[in-house]
Every structure is written in structure tokens, then in C-alpha cells.
Wavefront OBJ file of the C-alpha trace (Angstrom):
o trace
v 0.107 -0.078 -0.036
v 1.484 3.552 -0.897
v 2.671 5.354 2.227
v -0.086 7.986 1.902
v -2.889 5.495 1.990
v -1.306 3.482 4.853
v -1.143 6.630 6.868
v -4.676 7.557 6.130
v -5.829 3.981 7.195
v -3.960 4.200 10.384
v -5.485 7.467 11.226
v -8.863 5.991 10.426
v -8.218 3.043 12.653
v -7.037 5.066 15.607
v -9.707 7.923 15.167
v -12.339 6.260 17.614
v -9.736 5.595 20.182
v -8.616 9.278 20.259
v -12.186 10.432 20.403
v -12.864 8.385 23.403
v -11.223 10.090 26.282
v -10.747 8.269 29.598
v -12.415 9.366 32.865
v -9.773 11.517 34.667
v -9.555 13.193 38.132
v -7.644 16.244 39.319
v -4.281 15.424 41.159
v -5.964 16.543 44.307
v -7.892 13.311 44.304
v -5.599 10.422 45.364
v -5.383 7.586 47.925
v -5.252 8.732 51.608
v -7.418 11.795 50.688
v -9.630 13.449 53.277
v -13.010 14.595 52.612
v -14.854 17.453 54.290
v -17.196 16.158 56.877
v -20.997 17.546 57.159
v -20.849 19.347 53.836
v -21.602 18.292 50.236
v -18.477 17.069 48.810
v -17.287 18.329 45.250
v -15.947 15.778 42.963
v -15.015 16.625 39.233
v -12.791 15.737 36.402
v -12.923 15.040 32.710
v -14.251 12.521 30.339
v -15.382 11.976 26.688
v -18.126 14.762 25.915
v -21.685 13.133 26.523
v -20.178 10.239 28.839
v -22.096 9.354 32.070
v -19.607 9.252 34.929
v -20.643 7.651 38.256
v -18.967 8.428 41.537
v -19.388 6.110 44.597
v -18.408 6.523 48.195
v -19.787 5.013 51.394
v -23.472 4.701 50.812
v -23.797 7.663 48.302
v -23.667 7.127 44.478
v -23.996 10.131 41.959
v -23.881 10.451 38.144
v -23.210 13.258 35.837
v -22.986 13.596 32.082
v -19.644 15.317 30.657
v -20.414 18.398 28.838
v -19.296 19.450 25.434
v -15.736 20.225 26.737
v -15.527 17.025 28.611
v -16.118 18.471 32.076
v -18.295 16.901 34.717
v -18.870 17.214 38.515
v -21.098 16.005 41.130
v -21.773 16.733 44.874
v -21.637 13.685 47.318
v -22.876 13.372 50.780
v -22.747 15.070 53.170
v -20.854 12.467 55.449
v -20.339 12.099 59.236
v -16.539 12.107 60.211
v -15.025 8.539 59.819
v -11.476 7.414 60.527
v -12.257 4.383 58.498
v -10.304 4.123 55.128
v -12.863 3.636 52.360
v -12.773 3.399 48.600
v -14.137 6.350 46.406
v -14.808 4.688 42.888
v -15.255 6.672 39.713
v -16.431 4.893 36.561
v -17.310 5.745 33.061
v -15.382 4.251 30.101
v -12.587 3.246 32.657
v -12.724 2.823 36.372
v -10.654 4.883 39.112
v -10.522 3.523 42.670
v -9.028 5.608 45.367
v -8.178 3.920 48.575
v -7.896 4.668 52.344
v -10.358 7.951 51.898
v -11.157 9.468 55.284
v -13.611 11.864 56.411
v -12.807 14.894 58.769
v -11.768 18.353 58.645
v -10.107 20.086 55.544
v -8.176 23.352 55.536
v -6.249 25.154 52.791
v -2.925 26.744 54.092
v -1.371 29.754 51.956
v 0.803 32.775 52.016
v 4.509 33.610 51.753
v 7.784 32.305 53.443
v 6.599 31.978 56.962
v 3.686 29.919 56.103
v 5.941 27.912 53.562
v 8.741 27.315 56.137
v 9.034 23.638 56.881
v 10.175 22.080 60.184
v 13.651 21.190 59.029
v 16.091 22.935 57.082
v 15.612 25.542 54.265
v 18.215 27.388 52.333
v 18.887 30.724 54.075
v 16.825 29.931 57.092
v 17.251 28.306 60.533
v 15.266 24.988 61.121
v 12.297 25.455 63.337
v 12.913 24.856 67.269
v 13.364 21.300 68.200
v 13.017 20.184 64.472
v 14.673 16.954 64.962
v 12.598 15.730 67.994
v 9.258 17.033 66.262
v 9.883 15.370 63.047
v 10.752 12.093 64.719
v 7.477 12.386 66.543
v 5.305 13.336 63.634
v 3.465 9.933 63.415
v -0.272 10.966 62.973
v -2.034 8.471 60.468
v -5.175 10.433 60.742
v -3.502 13.804 59.687
v -3.077 13.913 55.923
v -0.846 16.318 54.159
v -1.069 17.543 50.496
v 1.889 19.779 49.455
v 1.696 21.981 46.282
v 5.235 22.551 45.042
v 6.333 26.272 44.196
v 4.619 27.710 41.217
v 2.990 23.850 40.822
v 6.172 22.757 39.271
v 7.236 19.240 40.998
v 10.783 18.182 41.417
v 11.864 14.679 40.512
v 11.566 12.508 43.587
v 9.664 15.141 45.852
v 6.323 14.148 47.584
v 4.173 16.829 46.289
v 0.781 16.704 44.602
v -0.414 13.579 46.556
v -1.908 12.998 49.980
v 0.376 11.559 52.453
v -0.494 10.006 55.875
v 1.577 12.238 58.315
v 4.889 10.312 59.096
v 8.387 11.691 59.831
v 9.328 11.057 56.003
v 6.280 12.748 54.721
v 6.940 16.006 56.834
v 10.583 15.970 56.109
v 10.594 15.091 52.330
v 7.461 17.147 51.436
v 8.830 20.202 53.114
v 5.220 20.664 54.505
v 4.599 23.967 56.256
v 5.500 23.770 59.917
v 2.681 26.262 60.816
v 0.295 23.999 59.022
v 1.538 20.933 60.547
v 1.195 22.399 64.131
v -2.242 23.669 63.362
v -3.483 20.307 61.954
v -1.828 18.295 64.867
v -3.603 20.376 67.448
v -7.142 19.966 65.645
v -6.459 16.311 65.631
v -5.793 16.140 69.238
v -8.983 18.399 70.267
v -11.508 17.384 67.580
v -10.437 13.627 67.464
v -11.420 13.385 63.697
v -9.217 13.127 60.792
v -7.594 16.321 59.547
v -6.623 17.161 55.989
v -4.187 20.018 54.953
v -3.575 21.436 51.712
v -0.482 23.658 51.648
v 0.099 26.026 48.632
v 2.653 28.807 49.546
v 5.550 30.837 47.873
v 8.025 32.877 49.708
v 8.543 36.594 48.842
v 5.070 36.975 47.519
v 2.620 39.884 47.718
v -1.027 39.472 48.327
v -1.788 40.455 44.737
v -0.639 37.365 43.009
v -2.712 35.249 45.130
v -5.913 37.212 44.367
v -7.956 36.626 41.061
v -7.433 39.493 38.707
v -10.904 40.514 38.699
v -11.348 40.592 42.469
v -9.630 44.347 42.355
v -12.333 45.925 40.152
v -15.060 48.206 41.677
v -12.695 48.859 44.646
v -11.656 52.728 44.423
v -8.751 52.078 46.965
v -7.212 49.318 44.569
v -7.759 51.187 41.333
v -4.012 50.917 40.458
v -3.984 47.302 40.905
v -7.204 46.795 38.992
v -5.665 48.794 36.050
v -2.427 46.720 36.203
v -4.567 43.399 36.180
v -6.908 44.745 33.483
v -3.888 45.535 31.291
v -2.262 42.322 31.804
v 0.703 44.187 33.526
v 2.743 43.443 36.640
v 2.053 45.503 39.819
v 5.052 46.401 41.718
v 6.857 43.747 40.234
v 4.591 40.763 40.694
v 2.040 39.457 38.329
v -1.700 40.164 39.434
v -3.387 36.757 39.937
v -0.612 34.412 38.504
v -0.321 32.431 41.890
v -4.088 32.233 42.173
v -4.200 30.824 38.614
v -1.479 28.172 39.134
v -1.508 27.386 42.928
v -5.167 27.783 44.217
v -7.542 27.633 41.039
v -6.690 24.136 40.147
v -7.872 22.880 43.683
v -11.209 24.806 43.499
v -13.812 23.746 44.479
v -12.385 21.002 46.638
v -14.554 21.276 49.612
v -12.716 22.758 52.588
v -13.792 23.915 56.070
v -11.800 27.077 55.668
v -8.371 28.795 55.032
v -5.289 29.764 56.999
v -3.261 32.772 55.785
v 0.308 34.135 56.725
v 1.456 36.815 54.443
v 2.229 40.554 54.459
v 5.875 41.089 55.026
v 6.201 41.749 51.093
v 3.376 44.209 51.305
v 4.733 45.978 54.347
v 8.244 46.642 52.749
v 6.349 48.847 50.175
v 4.496 50.807 52.842
v 1.059 49.135 52.059
v -0.620 49.565 55.387
v -3.134 52.155 54.190
v -4.573 49.649 51.646
v -3.892 46.189 52.961
v -7.034 45.581 54.824
v -9.012 46.270 51.502
v -6.641 43.954 49.757
v -7.354 41.373 52.275
v -11.088 41.899 51.689
v -10.471 41.460 47.975
v -8.555 38.189 48.650
v -11.144 36.645 51.343
v -14.292 37.432 49.265
v -12.869 36.168 46.161
v -11.560 32.911 47.435
v -15.109 32.356 49.243
v -16.816 33.228 45.994
v -14.704 30.734 43.924
v -15.299 27.856 46.444
v -18.964 28.829 46.826
v -18.463 29.065 50.630
v -19.549 32.607 51.700
v -19.336 32.254 55.377
v -16.259 29.887 55.615
v -13.530 30.768 58.155
v -10.435 32.685 57.002
v -7.778 32.919 59.699
v -4.491 34.900 59.532
v -1.407 35.432 61.463
v -0.285 38.664 62.663
v 3.287 39.355 61.417
v 6.178 38.836 64.007
v 8.388 41.342 65.459
v 11.375 42.097 63.230
v 14.052 44.778 62.684
v 12.380 46.046 59.236
v 13.887 49.456 59.935
v 17.420 48.174 59.647
v 16.723 46.785 56.072
v 18.821 48.770 53.518
v 16.386 50.155 50.903
v 15.694 53.373 48.979
v 12.616 53.907 50.684
v 13.578 52.722 54.227
v 11.153 51.947 56.996
v 10.910 53.542 60.390
v 10.331 51.369 63.560
v 6.630 52.374 63.354
v 6.029 50.773 60.015
v 5.263 47.376 61.413
v 2.787 48.626 63.960
v 0.916 50.556 61.315
v 0.830 47.096 59.362
v -0.548 45.454 62.523
v -3.323 48.031 62.546
v -3.960 47.122 58.930
v -4.302 43.519 59.725
v -6.603 44.315 62.626
v -8.751 46.254 60.180
v -9.185 43.323 58.267
v -11.073 41.413 61.028
v -14.028 43.556 60.075
v -14.454 40.949 57.436
v -17.073 38.586 58.936
v -15.700 35.013 59.583
v -12.124 36.237 59.951
v -9.801 35.491 63.050
v -6.072 36.265 63.913
v -3.445 34.595 65.685
v -1.159 37.021 67.458
v 2.477 36.048 67.933
v 4.331 39.080 69.167
v 5.705 37.299 72.196
v 7.204 34.306 70.203
v 10.406 36.043 68.729
v 13.857 36.265 70.292
v 15.984 37.221 67.258
v 14.667 40.226 65.665
v 17.089 39.998 62.891
v 15.378 36.723 61.569
v 12.506 37.360 59.499
v 11.597 33.837 59.613
v 11.151 33.114 63.277
v 11.761 29.539 64.215
v 8.889 29.057 66.603
v 6.266 27.994 64.225
v 4.625 25.845 67.079
v 3.149 28.861 68.633
v 1.792 30.113 65.108
v -0.032 26.808 64.425
v -1.515 26.302 67.867
v -2.724 29.679 67.980
v -4.480 29.549 64.782
v -5.780 26.332 66.145
v -7.141 27.980 69.243
v -8.991 30.532 67.223
v -10.531 27.626 64.798
v -11.546 25.714 67.916
v -13.398 28.715 69.491
v -14.707 30.449 66.454
v -15.268 27.594 63.849
v -15.951 24.762 66.324
v -17.710 26.344 69.320
v -15.289 25.766 71.932
v -16.451 28.452 74.153
v -14.366 27.066 77.043
v -11.070 28.078 75.238
v -9.646 31.408 75.355
v -8.364 32.331 71.945
v -7.413 35.889 72.075
v -5.060 37.980 74.218
v -6.070 41.168 75.759
v -7.670 43.510 73.290
v -7.827 47.399 73.781
v -11.483 48.376 74.453
v -11.254 51.929 75.752
v -9.609 54.465 77.756
v -10.508 56.809 80.788
v -8.782 59.653 82.572
v -7.780 58.894 86.033
v -6.076 61.724 87.620
v -2.772 62.141 86.313
v -2.867 58.628 84.682
v -4.888 56.877 81.808
v -6.747 53.667 82.550
v -6.964 51.012 79.774
v -9.702 48.531 79.396
v -9.381 45.259 77.580
v -11.706 42.618 76.035
v -10.434 39.069 77.071
v -8.656 40.721 79.807
v -9.453 38.193 82.611
v -6.228 37.921 84.780
v -4.291 40.829 83.308
v -0.517 40.466 84.349
v 2.904 40.705 83.192
v 4.144 37.639 81.026
v 7.321 37.199 83.349
v 5.809 38.140 86.411
v 7.764 41.423 86.715
v 6.857 45.025 85.943
v 4.653 45.734 82.981
v 6.489 47.017 79.910
v 5.894 48.511 76.262
v 3.541 51.386 77.524
v 4.044 55.217 76.605
v 2.159 58.315 76.857
v 1.921 61.646 75.284
v 0.488 65.008 76.131
v -0.985 67.647 73.781
v 2.620 68.039 72.435
v 2.237 64.544 70.725
v 5.626 63.561 72.115
v 5.575 59.790 73.524
v 7.577 59.133 76.791
v 7.934 55.780 78.279
v 5.435 55.177 81.012
v 4.852 52.968 84.099
v 2.011 50.724 84.236
v 0.066 48.622 86.840
v -2.859 46.387 86.928
v -5.498 47.800 89.037
v -9.329 46.726 89.251
v -9.060 44.844 85.970
v -7.601 47.659 84.293
v -4.198 48.952 83.257
v -3.317 52.113 84.981
v -0.567 54.036 82.937
v 1.390 56.984 84.395
v 4.491 58.961 83.711
v 6.304 61.757 85.626
v 7.373 63.151 82.215
v 3.854 63.507 81.095
v 1.850 65.063 83.869
v -1.267 65.742 81.619
v -1.441 62.565 79.310
v -3.954 62.559 76.418
v -2.807 59.560 74.394
v -1.544 55.985 75.068
v 0.402 53.526 73.108
v 1.446 49.972 73.744
v 3.979 47.896 71.848
v 4.114 50.581 69.467
v 7.443 49.465 67.856
v 8.583 46.902 65.462
v 10.148 44.811 68.326
v 6.879 45.228 70.374
v 8.477 45.216 73.675
v 5.327 44.593 75.640
v 4.675 41.911 78.092
v 0.887 42.203 78.916
v -0.959 38.913 78.965
v -4.324 37.513 80.225
v -4.903 34.403 82.609
v -4.530 32.171 79.402
v -0.779 33.315 78.707
v -1.906 35.050 75.560
v -0.187 38.287 74.482
v -1.964 41.742 74.244
v -1.701 43.073 70.627
v -0.102 46.429 70.069
v -2.438 49.505 70.116
v -2.766 53.110 70.187
v -5.604 55.357 71.428
v -4.754 58.192 69.351
v -5.107 58.609 65.454
v -2.290 61.142 64.942
v -0.423 60.773 61.670
v 2.479 58.182 61.673
v 5.446 58.221 59.260
v 6.225 54.704 58.088
v 9.392 55.774 56.593
v 12.870 57.119 57.912
v 15.488 59.319 56.157
v 17.626 57.373 53.698
v 21.162 57.062 54.461
v 23.860 56.556 51.823
v 24.092 52.990 52.690
v 20.471 52.654 52.089
v 20.956 53.882 48.443
v 23.959 51.902 47.663
v 23.452 49.029 45.094
v 22.331 46.050 46.800
v 23.307 42.442 46.382
v 20.923 40.607 43.619
v 19.685 38.084 46.323
v 16.773 39.938 47.882
v 14.071 36.878 48.387
v 11.329 39.226 49.732
v 11.586 41.378 46.698
v 12.012 38.933 43.956
v 9.135 38.359 41.906
v 8.101 34.637 41.158
v 8.564 33.171 37.862
v 5.796 33.248 35.475
v 3.534 30.244 36.332
v 2.845 27.309 34.191
v -0.588 26.162 33.052
v -2.813 24.470 35.453
v -1.784 20.942 36.202
v -3.361 18.306 34.001
v -5.722 15.951 35.448
v -4.397 12.699 36.815
v -5.801 9.180 35.853
v -4.692 7.265 38.853
v -4.891 7.232 42.474
l 1 2 3 4 5 6 7 8 9 10 11 12 13 14 15 16 17 18 19 20 21 22 23 24 25 26 27 28 29 30 31 32 33 34 35 36 37 38 39 40 41 42 43 44 45 46 47 48 49 50 51 52 53 54 55 56 57 58 59 60 61 62 63 64 65 66 67 68 69 70 71 72 73 74 75 76 77 78 79 80 81 82 83 84 85 86 87 88 89 90 91 92 93 94 95 96 97 98 99 100 101 102 103 104 105 106 107 108 109 110 111 112 113 114 115 116 117 118 119 120 121 122 123 124 125 126 127 128 129 130 131 132 133 134 135 136 137 138 139 140 141 142 143 144 145 146 147 148 149 150 151 152 153 154 155 156 157 158 159 160 161 162 163 164 165 166 167 168 169 170 171 172 173 174 175 176 177 178 179 180 181 182 183 184 185 186 187 188 189 190 191 192 193 194 195 196 197 198 199 200 201 202 203 204 205 206 207 208 209 210 211 212 213 214 215 216 217 218 219 220 221 222 223 224 225 226 227 228 229 230 231 232 233 234 235 236 237 238 239 240 241 242 243 244 245 246 247 248 249 250 251 252 253 254 255 256 257 258 259 260 261 262 263 264 265 266 267 268 269 270 271 272 273 274 275 276 277 278 279 280 281 282 283 284 285 286 287 288 289 290 291 292 293 294 295 296 297 298 299 300 301 302 303 304 305 306 307 308 309 310 311 312 313 314 315 316 317 318 319 320 321 322 323 324 325 326 327 328 329 330 331 332 333 334 335 336 337 338 339 340 341 342 343 344 345 346 347 348 349 350 351 352 353 354 355 356 357 358 359 360 361 362 363 364 365 366 367 368 369 370 371 372 373 374 375 376 377 378 379 380 381 382 383 384 385 386 387 388 389 390 391 392 393 394 395 396 397 398 399 400 401 402 403 404 405 406 407 408 409 410 411 412 413 414 415 416 417 418 419 420 421 422 423 424 425 426 427 428 429 430 431 432 433 434 435 436 437 438 439 440 441 442 443 444 445 446 447 448 449 450 451 452 453 454 455 456 457 458 459 460 461 462 463 464 465 466 467 468 469 470 471 472 473 474 475 476 477 478 479 480 481 482 483 484 485 486 487 488 489 490 491 492 493 494 495 496 497 498 499 500 501 502 503 504 505 506 507 508 509 510 511 512 513 514 515 516 517 518
């Protein structure tokens, strides 16, 4: 047979096979996965257009017909929590069987390098406290981990893009988030149901890449970001929405309980405090809309103390830049269903932007979740929160929410308070607990009108409540605060190329292709 006719015959022979696409699932569906309890569970994938796909788990079976583009989806359940490993079976022209599937609580963890930081070593960082002991003890078969690699680009031999029962090897080789791990471990201990964690973070990233491009439209405060997104241009060096497209969207709408967020250092360094709360609102509302979970909890970490003012840059920061950003993070708590873990007492090395005590981060996030999401009213999840100020002779008396058992953390004198008079010059002040309030006075300020606490990048305060949780920084005034300091010749000198928190991430690849096996 002539070559052209032979080629035509071969094409005609394989054409029916090419047209018949096998049923496939996204990579998030694998053995050892955890399904969210007490909510309808989303299952989706691809198949030949018009093909009927059937999904079975436990006592529930649902079917769907693939649309013209080959996409199909069903909602199973809801199911009660179960530590029994069962099969999830998806069948059409072929059958996929996923084994050891549990039902429990699922959370999505994201942010920049402090969420990304693993228990063990990472280049340029110190390992977490007691990392060897903690890794060796990380045997929790009902805690399941799903690690998304940077920019969704797996490295040969890594343990990403699959569900892993928590073992020392899984924690170490996957480089799973230490903060996420400690959060999940505490939930497992308290709730006694399986816990699944999806971790998707990239160091040095701003909030804008993690937010869908269209989420900034219609927000006057964020018009410059919306304009850059609309024009397909970068905003302050990073692509708007690119990490959302590659590291979040592929996992929507996998049913989750909520999200954990630890990010902000990169936005702080561009003096973003005035608009960061609105950017948080854009992020939270867009993620909730994408998942169709309008009231789902979104918990974030307040940035840790750090010597930002010592960083060399053309637009250097003052020691008050971080407190201003803390205020912005506090303002984002006006978004319903949000919560915050305060960790200003967890840092001993103020020159390390990656604090090594991630246990306190994860466990305080878990405290917030246990109280706000799981109804554990017996747990205190917040330190003292400033609630008002009264004049008391030559002193000012500060009242607090969550202030039962006000005391100094170390049992000594209270620290971190300052007062100012009408001249707006703050002077260090003495503070004592009296009648459930903190009475603050200073001989240098005989007629005080304003009070500040922990108003410095190192914080410096030691006020806690009976639960041992720290008070966040606050101020009673609304006077202008400069987040910058005068630039020195050293600030303006050329920097070395390695600046992790300022380097934009590489352009993301296309969304990962669906997998065809468990």
C-alpha cells in the first residue's frame, strides 16, 4: 500500500480511540485523601463529551454527564466524620479506585515564606525549634498532608501533589508547612477526627498574585492594582493573579472548612498599610466566592516582630512601619468570619524574618479555629484587646476585652507602655494592673491625652491574660505616623542581587493536567 494510503488507514483506525477520552480526576484526588465532613463534597474531572460518569463513596452514588468540553462534576454526601479508610470509585469508560479515603476536617494553607517554612532546614533559614525531635514524633496516621510545589512545578523525587499520611518521612521530604502541621496536629488532638491540610505557598510574594485578577475591580482604593490586572501588567514587580491561577484555582472547588493565611511582609516593605485591609477583603471575598463557601472561616497570622527599619532600601522603613501594618491586619478583622493569631511574644531574634517558633503560630491558629469555627467556648483564643480609655487623675486607665487575669508575662513590671500630652511627644510610662484595668502614668507626662502599647517593630510589651496570650499592640490616638525614615547613603548603595522578599516569582505554568490514577 502506498505510504499516503497507509497513513490514512492508520489514522482512521485510531480515530475512535482518540475520540474516546478516559475518565480522569484532578491531582487533588488520590489515595489517602480527606473529604470534608458535614458538607456536600465536590468531585469533578474530565471524560469524553456526553459520557456518563458515576461516583460512589460510602452509601452514596451520584452520576453526571460530561459536557461538550468534557467536564463533569457531582456533589456527594454530606458524610459524618470517619477514620475508616474507604474506597472512592469513579467509573465511566474506565474505573478509578482511590483507597484509604477518610472524612474529617480540611483546611487550605497559603501565604509567603513564613507559611512555607518547613520544620527542617531550608536554604537561607534556620530550622524550626526542636525540629529533629518534632519530625521524629510526627506519626499521626489520621493527619493527611497535600503539598503543592512552588509554582506547581514538581521536582523529581519529591512528595508533592499527593495525599500523604503524616509520618516523619512525609513531613520532612515534602517540606510541608510547619505552621500548618502544628495547626493540624492540634485540631486532631482536640476534635478527634481526621484532618486534611492542603499547603500552597511561595516565599517573597505579595498578596496581589494570590488574588484573582478581577477581584480588584470596583474597589476605589485598589484602582492601581485593578488597572494593572486589566492591562495584563505586573503590579510593583509581581503578576496580579498569577499564583491564584497556578496554585489555588486548580484546587477549587475541593470542599474545605476554611483557609489559613500567613502573608504580609512583602506588602509591608512597600508601605502598603493604608490599603492592605482592603486587599485582604478582596482576597477573602474572592476565595469564598470561588469555593462557593460565603461564610467559611479565614484565619490569618499577625506579622512577627522584626527589625524592618534596619533593612537597606531606597525607601527605608521606620520602627513604626510594622505597628501601622498590624493596625491594617486588625482592620481586616471587620470582614465577617475572620480571625487572627497574635505571635508578638514568640520572637527572640529580631534580625531573623523567619522566626523559628512555628509551634506557637500553628497552635494559636488552632485556638482561634476551635473557638470560632468549632464552638469551643471554654477555650480562650485571644489575648487582651484594647477596648477603651478613661482619665484617672494624672494617669490613663486602659480597659480590655479578653482581659481576665491581666498580668506581666514574666511576673515582673509591665513593659511597652508610653504616654503623650498635647505636644504629641510619647515618653516611656509605668503601668500597673488595678481593678481589672491597666493604669498608666509618667512623671514626664503630667497631663496625658494618648496611650500607646507595643508601638515598635520589636513590640517590647509583656501584657498577657490568664490564658497566657499576649496583648496586641494598640494606640488610643489617630495622629499621623510616618512609616519611613530618612534614607542614608548605605540605603541608597547598590544591593546584592539576592533579595528574596523583593524578587518576583517566575511566570506560572498552565494549570496541572488531571491525573488518571489514585
